[in-house]
C-alpha positions as protocol buffer text, in pm:
chain_id: "A"
residue {
  index: 1
  type: MET
  ca { x: -2556 y: -3124 z: 420 }
}
residue {
  index: 2
  type: SER
  ca { x: -2331 y: -3086 z: 122 }
}
residue {
  index: 3
  type: ASN
  ca { x: -2016 y: -2905 z: 21 }
}
residue {
  index: 4
  type: SER
  ca { x: -2232 y: -2613 z: -88 }
}
residue {
  index: 5
  type: ASP
  ca { x: -2283 y: -2515 z: 277 }
}
residue {
  index: 6
  type: ILE
  ca { x: -1906 y: -2491 z: 328 }
}
residue {
  index: 7
  type: GLN
  ca { x: -1750 y: -2159 z: 224 }
}
residue {
  index: 8
  type: ARG
  ca { x: -1382 y: -2131 z: 137 }
}
residue {
  index: 9
  type: ILE
  ca { x: -1174 y: -1814 z: 89 }
}
residue {
  index: 10
  type: ASN
  ca { x: -831 y: -1782 z: -78 }
}
residue {
  index: 11
  type: THR
  ca { x: -825 y: -2143 z: -194 }
}
residue {
  index: 12
  type: THR
  ca { x: -530 y: -2308 z: -367 }
}
residue {
  index: 13
  type: ALA
  ca { x: -470 y: -2667 z: -479 }
}
residue {
  index: 14
  type: VAL
  ca { x: -319 y: -2733 z: -135 }
}
residue {
  index: 15
  type: MET
  ca { x: -543 y: -2547 z: 113 }
}
residue {
  index: 16
  type: SER
  ca { x: -788 y: -2268 z: 186 }
}
residue {
  index: 17
  type: ALA
  ca { x: -678 y: -1973 z: 398 }
}
residue {
  index: 18
  type: VAL
  ca { x: -1029 y: -1965 z: 546 }
}
residue {
  index: 19
  type: THR
  ca { x: -1298 y: -2231 z: 572 }
}
residue {
  index: 20
  type: ILE
  ca { x: -1641 y: -2146 z: 714 }
}
residue {
  index: 21
  type: PHE
  ca { x: -1894 y: -2404 z: 827 }
}
residue {
  index: 22
  type: ASN
  ca { x: -2193 y: -2383 z: 1056 }
}
residue {
  index: 23
  type: GLY
  ca { x: -2104 y: -2034 z: 1179 }
}
residue {
  index: 24
  type: VAL
  ca { x: -1744 y: -2125 z: 1265 }
}
residue {
  index: 25
  type: VAL
  ca { x: -1444 y: -1970 z: 1083 }
}
residue {
  index: 26
  type: TYR
  ca { x: -1127 y: -2179 z: 1057 }
}
residue {
  index: 27
  type: LEU
  ca { x: -806 y: -2006 z: 950 }
}
residue {
  index: 28
  type: SER
  ca { x: -513 y: -2205 z: 824 }
}
residue {
  index: 29
  type: GLY
  ca { x: -177 y: -2138 z: 984 }
}
residue {
  index: 30
  type: GLN
  ca { x: -69 y: -1787 z: 888 }
}
residue {
  index: 31
  type: VAL
  ca { x: 299 y: -1719 z: 826 }
}
residue {
  index: 32
  type: PRO
  ca { x: 498 y: -1402 z: 754 }
}
residue {
  index: 33
  type: LYS
  ca { x: 557 y: -1285 z: 400 }
}
residue {
  index: 34
  type: GLN
  ca { x: 848 y: -1064 z: 516 }
}
residue {
  index: 35
  type: THR
  ca { x: 1094 y: -1324 z: 645 }
}
residue {
  index: 36
  type: ASP
  ca { x: 1370 y: -1068 z: 701 }
}
residue {
  index: 37
  type: GLN
  ca { x: 1184 y: -934 z: 1007 }
}
residue {
  index: 38
  type: GLY
  ca { x: 1250 y: -1046 z: 1363 }
}
residue {
  index: 39
  type: ILE
  ca { x: 989 y: -1210 z: 1584 }
}
residue {
  index: 40
  type: GLU
  ca { x: 811 y: -881 z: 1657 }
}
residue {
  index: 41
  type: GLY
  ca { x: 772 y: -786 z: 1291 }
}
residue {
  index: 42
  type: GLN
  ca { x: 669 y: -1136 z: 1187 }
}
residue {
  index: 43
  type: THR
  ca { x: 413 y: -1161 z: 1469 }
}
residue {
  index: 44
  type: ARG
  ca { x: 260 y: -819 z: 1394 }
}
residue {
  index: 45
  type: GLU
  ca { x: 241 y: -900 z: 1022 }
}
residue {
  index: 46
  type: ILE
  ca { x: 64 y: -1231 z: 1089 }
}
residue {
  index: 47
  type: LEU
  ca { x: -185 y: -1069 z: 1330 }
}
residue {
  index: 48
  type: ALA
  ca { x: -268 y: -807 z: 1065 }
}
residue {
  index: 49
  type: THR
  ca { x: -326 y: -1088 z: 814 }
}
residue {
  index: 50
  type: ILE
  ca { x: -551 y: -1264 z: 1064 }
}
residue {
  index: 51
  type: ASP
  ca { x: -750 y: -942 z: 1112 }
}
residue {
  index: 52
  type: ALA
  ca { x: -798 y: -915 z: 733 }
}
residue {
  index: 53
  type: LEU
  ca { x: -897 y: -1279 z: 689 }
}
residue {
  index: 54
  type: LEU
  ca { x: -1144 y: -1263 z: 978 }
}
residue {
  index: 55
  type: ALA
  ca { x: -1297 y: -950 z: 824 }
}
residue {
  index: 56
  type: ALA
  ca { x: -1332 y: -1134 z: 491 }
}
residue {
  index: 57
  type: ALA
  ca { x: -1522 y: -1402 z: 683 }
}
residue {
  index: 58
  type: HIS
  ca { x: -1749 y: -1138 z: 845 }
}
residue {
  index: 59
  type: THR
  ca { x: -1605 y: -1168 z: 1195 }
}
residue {
  index: 60
  type: ASP
  ca { x: -1318 y: -1030 z: 1402 }
}
residue {
  index: 61
  type: LYS
  ca { x: -1074 y: -1111 z: 1681 }
}
residue {
  index: 62
  type: SER
  ca { x: -1337 y: -1041 z: 1949 }
}
residue {
  index: 63
  type: ARG
  ca { x: -1501 y: -1369 z: 1837 }
}
residue {
  index: 64
  type: LEU
  ca { x: -1189 y: -1590 z: 1866 }
}
residue {
  index: 65
  type: LEU
  ca { x: -1256 y: -1936 z: 2008 }
}
residue {
  index: 66
  type: SER
  ca { x: -914 y: -2096 z: 1980 }
}
residue {
  index: 67
  type: ALA
  ca { x: -558 y: -2015 z: 1876 }
}
residue {
  index: 68
  type: GLN
  ca { x: -248 y: -2220 z: 1813 }
}
residue {
  index: 69
  type: LEU
  ca { x: 87 y: -2044 z: 1805 }
}
residue {
  index: 70
  type: PHE
  ca { x: 387 y: -2228 z: 1667 }
}
residue {
  index: 71
  type: LEU
  ca { x: 722 y: -2075 z: 1768 }
}
residue {
  index: 72
  type: LYS
  ca { x: 1057 y: -2166 z: 1622 }
}
residue {
  index: 73
  type: HIS
  ca { x: 1232 y: -2048 z: 1940 }
}
residue {
  index: 74
  type: LEU
  ca { x: 1072 y: -2070 z: 2284 }
}
residue {
  index: 75
  type: ASP
  ca { x: 1294 y: -1777 z: 2386 }
}
residue {
  index: 76
  type: ASP
  ca { x: 1048 y: -1561 z: 2187 }
}
residue {
  index: 77
  type: PHE
  ca { x: 751 y: -1667 z: 2404 }
}
residue {
  index: 78
  type: GLN
  ca { x: 739 y: -1357 z: 2629 }
}
residue {
  index: 79
  type: GLN
  ca { x: 782 y: -1112 z: 2342 }
}
residue {
  index: 80
  type: VAL
  ca { x: 506 y: -1284 z: 2144 }
}
residue {
  index: 81
  type: ASN
  ca { x: 278 y: -1279 z: 2452 }
}
residue {
  index: 82
  type: THR
  ca { x: 332 y: -903 z: 2487 }
}
residue {
  index: 83
  type: ILE
  ca { x: 235 y: -844 z: 2124 }
}
residue {
  index: 84
  type: TRP
  ca { x: -58 y: -1090 z: 2156 }
}
residue {
  index: 85
  type: THR
  ca { x: -205 y: -910 z: 2459 }
}
residue {
  index: 86
  type: GLU
  ca { x: -161 y: -570 z: 2289 }
}
residue {
  index: 87
  type: TRP
  ca { x: -340 y: -707 z: 1982 }
}
residue {
  index: 88
  type: LEU
  ca { x: -630 y: -840 z: 2188 }
}
residue {
  index: 89
  type: ASP
  ca { x: -638 y: -513 z: 2387 }
}
residue {
  index: 90
  type: GLY
  ca { x: -871 y: -622 z: 2666 }
}
residue {
  index: 91
  type: LEU
  ca { x: -1087 y: -858 z: 2457 }
}
residue {
  index: 92
  type: ALA
  ca { x: -1182 y: -1200 z: 2590 }
}
residue {
  index: 93
  type: THR
  ca { x: -897 y: -1442 z: 2532 }
}
residue {
  index: 94
  type: PRO
  ca { x: -948 y: -1763 z: 2334 }
}
residue {
  index: 95
  type: ALA
  ca { x: -837 y: -2111 z: 2432 }
}
residue {
  index: 96
  type: ARG
  ca { x: -474 y: -2122 z: 2323 }
}
residue {
  index: 97
  type: ALA
  ca { x: -179 y: -2353 z: 2278 }
}
residue {
  index: 98
  type: THR
  ca { x: 179 y: -2248 z: 2212 }
}
residue {
  index: 99
  type: ILE
  ca { x: 403 y: -2510 z: 2060 }
}
residue {
  index: 100
  type: GLN
  ca { x: 771 y: -2508 z: 1970 }
}
residue {
  index: 101
  type: ALA
  ca { x: 795 y: -2619 z: 1608 }
}
residue {
  index: 102
  type: ASP
  ca { x: 1046 y: -2669 z: 1331 }
}
residue {
  index: 103
  type: LEU
  ca { x: 855 y: -2461 z: 1074 }
}
residue {
  index: 104
  type: VAL
  ca { x: 855 y: -2547 z: 703 }
}
residue {
  index: 105
  type: ASN
  ca { x: 1048 y: -2234 z: 597 }
}
residue {
  index: 106
  type: PRO
  ca { x: 1361 y: -2194 z: 811 }
}
residue {
  index: 107
  type: ASP
  ca { x: 1315 y: -1813 z: 801 }
}
residue {
  index: 108
  type: TRP
  ca { x: 970 y: -1829 z: 964 }
}
residue {
  index: 109
  type: LEU
  ca { x: 990 y: -1762 z: 1336 }
}
residue {
  index: 110
  type: ILE
  ca { x: 617 y: -1801 z: 1404 }
}
residue {
  index: 111
  type: GLU
  ca { x: 296 y: -1944 z: 1257 }
}
residue {
  index: 112
  type: ILE
  ca { x: -51 y: -1876 z: 1399 }
}
residue {
  index: 113
  type: ALA
  ca { x: -379 y: -2060 z: 1333 }
}
residue {
  index: 114
  type: VAL
  ca { x: -711 y: -1944 z: 1482 }
}
residue {
  index: 115
  type: ILE
  ca { x: -1075 y: -2047 z: 1495 }
}
residue {
  index: 116
  type: ALA
  ca { x: -1352 y: -1788 z: 1543 }
}
residue {
  index: 117
  type: ALA
  ca { x: -1728 y: -1768 z: 1559 }
}
residue {
  index: 118
  type: GLN
  ca { x: -1894 y: -1574 z: 1279 }
}
residue {
  index: 119
  type: ALA
  ca { x: -2046 y: -1244 z: 1386 }
}
């Protein structure tokens, strides 16, 4: 195997937003672009970004294998869970970890990274 069998999407000098290998799609941690929003707005924005990146990788949230949610404030846990379950809307849930984290940008309230199987 070589690097030619690894696909990368939205690559910068630092990272790729999406890396695909052997039928598995790895998304880097997604963060909000609109930092003036509260936890609900930031979470919904990130989930929409995840939907778009998964589509670019020819898969969708029904194929999620794993998710890691990084919250600045654990007080936001229930609100994020409500939005998360609405977003999944009855789909099978992935393995998941939720971690309290001091995020790189102090205005970020949440960061989400997921892994999915390709469709």
